[in-house]
C-alpha positions as CSV (number, residue, x, y, z in Angstrom):
1,M,55.3,-115.0,35.6
2,N,53.9,-114.7,39.1
3,G,52.3,-112.0,41.2
4,G,49.7,-111.1,43.7
5,C,48.1,-108.6,46.0
6,M,49.9,-106.4,48.5
7,C,49.3,-108.7,51.5
8,G,50.0,-111.9,49.6
9,A,46.6,-113.4,50.2
10,V,45.8,-113.7,46.6
11,R,48.5,-115.0,44.2
12,Y,48.5,-115.9,40.5
13,A,50.8,-117.6,38.0
14,T,50.6,-117.0,34.2
15,D,51.5,-119.5,31.5
16,G,52.9,-118.3,28.2
17,A,53.3,-114.8,26.7
18,P,50.7,-112.0,27.1
19,F,48.7,-110.9,24.1
20,V,49.1,-107.2,25.2
21,V,50.9,-105.0,27.7
22,G,49.4,-101.6,27.5
23,H,48.3,-98.4,29.2
24,C,44.6,-97.8,29.5
25,H,43.2,-94.3,29.9
26,C,39.5,-95.2,30.3
27,E,37.6,-93.8,33.2
28,S,36.8,-97.3,34.6
29,C,40.5,-98.5,34.6
30,R,41.6,-95.2,36.2
31,R,38.9,-95.6,39.0
32,H,39.7,-99.2,39.5
33,C,43.5,-98.7,40.0
34,G,43.2,-95.3,41.6
35,A,45.7,-93.7,39.3
36,G,45.8,-91.3,36.3
37,V,46.4,-94.3,33.9
38,G,46.2,-98.1,34.3
39,T,48.8,-100.4,32.9
40,L,47.5,-103.9,32.2
41,V,48.9,-107.2,31.0
42,G,46.5,-109.4,29.0
43,F,46.2,-113.1,28.9
44,K,43.7,-115.7,27.7
45,A,41.7,-116.7,30.8
46,D,43.1,-120.3,30.7
47,Q,46.7,-118.8,30.9
48,V,46.1,-117.6,34.5
49,I,45.8,-119.6,37.7
50,F,44.9,-118.0,41.0
51,S,45.9,-119.5,44.4
52,G,45.6,-118.5,48.1
53,K,42.4,-116.6,49.1
54,Q,39.7,-116.2,46.5
55,R,39.8,-112.9,44.8
56,H,36.6,-110.9,45.0
57,I,34.8,-109.9,41.8
58,Y,32.9,-106.7,41.0
59,A,30.7,-106.6,37.9
60,S,31.7,-103.2,36.8
61,S,29.6,-103.1,33.5
62,P,27.9,-105.6,31.4
63,D,30.1,-108.6,30.7
64,V,33.0,-107.0,32.5
65,S,34.3,-107.9,35.9
66,R,37.1,-106.5,38.1
67,A,38.8,-108.4,40.8
68,F,40.5,-107.3,44.0
69,C,41.8,-108.7,47.2
70,N,39.2,-108.6,50.0
71,E,42.0,-108.6,52.6
72,C,44.2,-105.6,51.5
73,G,42.0,-104.0,48.8
74,T,44.6,-104.4,45.9
75,P,43.0,-104.1,42.6
76,L,44.1,-107.1,40.5
77,T,42.2,-107.7,37.3
78,W,39.9,-106.6,34.4
79,E,38.0,-109.7,33.1
80,G,35.8,-110.0,30.1
81,D,35.2,-111.3,26.6
82,G,38.2,-111.2,24.3
83,G,36.1,-111.6,21.2
84,D,37.9,-114.1,18.8
85,I,40.4,-115.2,21.4
86,G,37.7,-115.9,24.1
87,P,37.6,-115.0,27.7
88,I,40.5,-112.8,28.9
89,I,42.1,-111.6,32.1
90,E,44.1,-108.4,32.1
91,I,46.3,-108.0,35.2
92,H,47.4,-104.7,36.7
93,I,51.1,-104.7,36.0
94,G,52.1,-103.4,39.4
95,T,50.9,-106.6,41.0
96,F,53.5,-108.8,39.1
97,D,56.5,-109.9,41.2
98,N,58.8,-108.6,38.4
99,P,56.9,-105.9,36.5
100,H,60.0,-104.5,34.9
101,V,60.2,-107.3,32.4
102,L,56.8,-106.3,31.0
103,V,57.1,-103.4,28.6
104,P,54.0,-101.6,27.4
105,T,53.4,-101.4,23.6
106,S,50.4,-99.1,23.2
107,H,47.8,-96.8,24.8
108,A,44.1,-97.6,24.8
109,F,41.3,-95.2,25.1
110,Y,43.7,-92.3,24.6
111,N,40.9,-89.8,24.0
112,E,39.7,-90.4,27.5
113,R,43.1,-89.6,29.0
114,L,43.4,-86.9,31.7
115,P,44.9,-83.8,30.1
116,W,47.9,-83.8,32.4
117,V,48.9,-87.4,31.7
118,D,51.1,-87.9,28.7
119,V,54.0,-90.2,28.4
120,P,56.9,-89.0,26.2
121,E,57.5,-92.2,24.2
122,Q,56.5,-93.0,20.6
123,L,53.9,-95.8,21.4
124,P,50.7,-95.8,19.3
125,R,47.7,-94.2,20.9
126,F,44.3,-95.8,20.0
127,E,40.8,-94.5,20.2
128,G,39.7,-97.8,21.9
129,F,41.1,-101.2,22.2
130,P,44.3,-101.6,20.0
131,D,42.9,-104.6,18.1
132,D,39.7,-102.9,16.9
133,S,40.1,-99.2,16.8
134,P,42.1,-96.6,14.8
135,I,45.5,-95.2,15.8
136,L,44.9,-91.6,16.9
137,Q,48.7,-90.8,16.9
138,H,52.1,-91.9,17.8
139,G,53.8,-90.2,20.7
140,P,52.6,-87.6,23.0
141,T,49.9,-85.0,22.3
142,G,50.9,-82.5,19.7
143,T,52.3,-85.2,17.4
144,S,50.4,-87.1,14.8
145,S,50.7,-90.6,13.4
146,T,52.5,-89.1,10.4
147,D,55.2,-87.7,12.7
148,A,56.3,-91.1,13.8
């Protein structure tokens, strides 16, 4: 899958399937993408190759970087330690050339969501990252994991 920033200065290509396609409700992702929720597609770092102009990196917190295009300002990635799988790059879904083929499977940091953001589907909502935190519920607020 390929993608890039709005002006086309920074491009990327991915190799292989992502390990996650999910919505993130944490404050950092919301601020980075400028929206009520961020939707990211995660790959091992060695699955992503960037081309064109160099992306600019902002160290947003210890061991976490976020990249953007210095030409048009498009937010591109969340980059950090993926634990057992090694370094990871999560790419904002809206920057893919064909984002419609990528379907989210979960919500991360659901307890940090803005109260007016709730998607009426039955995906699991996690307290933190899906791989290492409990499921808070399935479906929108007002339903519990036992309702799914």
